[in-house]
Residue, then its C-alpha position, 0 to 999 in steps of 0.5 A: m405752863t400751868e393756870s396758876t402760873h399763868n394768873l401769876v404772870d398777868s398778875a405781875a404784868s398788871a403790878d408792872a404796868s400800875a407802877r409804870k403809870a403812878t410813876l409817870w403821874q409822880q413826873l408830870l406832877r414834878n415838872p414845873s412847865v406841866l403844873i405852870g401850864a395846865s393850871i393857867l389853861a384850867l383857869m382860862v377854860m374855867m373863865s370861859l365857861l363861867a362868862p355868864v356869871l363873870g360877864t358884867m353885861d351881853p357882849s353884843e350891847i352896843n350903846p354908842a353913848w359910852r363910845n371909847k371909854h378908858p378902863g374904870f369908866e363910870h356911869l349912871k345906867t338906867f334899867a328898863d323897870g326903870s331903877e338906876a346903878q353906878w355901872s362900872y366898864r372894868l376895861g373900858t370900851d370899844t368903838l361902839g360902845r360894847d363893854t371890853y371886859s364882857r367882849v374879852i371873857y366872851g372871846a375866850q369860849v370861841s378862843l379856846a373852842v377852836g384851838l380843842i376842835v382843830a387838835v382834836l380833828s386834826i390828830a383824828i384824821g391824821l391818825t387814820i391816814g398816817l397809819v394806813s399810810g406808813y404800813i401799805r407801801w404802795l399807798d405811802a408814796i401816793v399819800m405822801r406826795v399829797m401831804d408834800g403838796l399841803m404843806a409846801i402852801p404856808g398854812i396862813l395862806l392856805a387858811i385864808a384861801l380856804v375861808s375866802l372860798s365859802s361863807a366866814g363862819l365858827g365852822t369854816v374857820i374850824l376847817a380852814i385851820t384844820i386842814p394845813e394841821i393835818p400833813r404834820v400829823v400824818r408824817l408824824v404817825r407815819a415815821i412811828v409806823l415805819s419803824i415799828r412795823e419792822e419790830p419782831y412782834v409785828e412781824a410774829a402777828i403777821s406770821v399767825g395771820t392776825s389782820l392789818p386792823l388788829i395789828l394797827i390797833r393792837h400793836v401800833l396805835p399805843n406807840t403813837i398815843a404819847p408822841l400825839i398828845v405832845q403834837g395836838t397842845y402845839i397844834c392847839a396853840s397854834a390853832i388859837l394864833v391863827e383864828a386870832i390872825l384870821s379874826f384880825l385881818g377880816v376873813g375869820i370869824p364874824p364881828e359879832i361873834p367875840t373872839w380876841g382876834n377880831i376884838m383886836a382888829e375892831g380896835r387897831v384903828l384907834f391903837r394910839l388914843f384907845p389901846h385898851n381894846i388891843l392889849y387886853p384880848g391880846i395879853f388874854l391871848a398871849i398867856t393862853v398860848l404860853a401855857v399851852n406850849m409850857l404844857g406841851d414841853g412839859l409832857r415832852d419832857t415827861l413822855d419821851p424817854r430820851m428826854r427824860e434822861r436829860i432831866 
């Protein structure tokens, strides 16, 4: 085959790949679940990033004189320089007189960060273990028994146990939520590797002496990207919920750091009299988890060829 023929083949392959990418983007933009989920999630991310601007006051500022005020409560506030201004608590105050609105806005930072970090860590670790386990047969039995043991323990109980063994903090909570998610990623990647390693192009690569790392990176890894993107959205939603549960139970992030979970935990004692301290963070939590799950469903419908055929 001449050089010009090679160039024509490469150009055709590149054009075909570009056309597939364009078609995929068009399908994503036409999927209502992707559009709605991504839009709501983008708004939540922007809200968390702009918390210093959107928040009306320091979320940790305690004012015992204005405890448990209902949404819309206003009072005359005196500042350090002697000036006065009419101050409004848009979503009321909690049992310590802290502004619920500011705490909910700042709480989005921690909740979204936990979801994103847990998803990235669990996928990175699970992908590495799953690739090696699925391809090296003698190692597969050992690794999968360990994964089965971890999956036999309910994730929330394992997270509570891990947090209880060490001091409470953001890093501890992220680690405690990540560990139960790793086996699910490992099983997903392993299943993909088991089906791919018998393909003719993988056997051809082995026959010409291609090294194992190169086979995994060049031939196996690209086939795991789409399923892992979808799995990552579900892990993110699950991590946000588990963090809220841990904080609600008092074994998660310390109360001085506002998260949706510990805001609700502090408001549960007087829920019947002042429901706003649970209602508003609960609404933000539910909307965020719903948006992430909608995004995951839309990505699954678009990236999975079998689902595309049904649409």
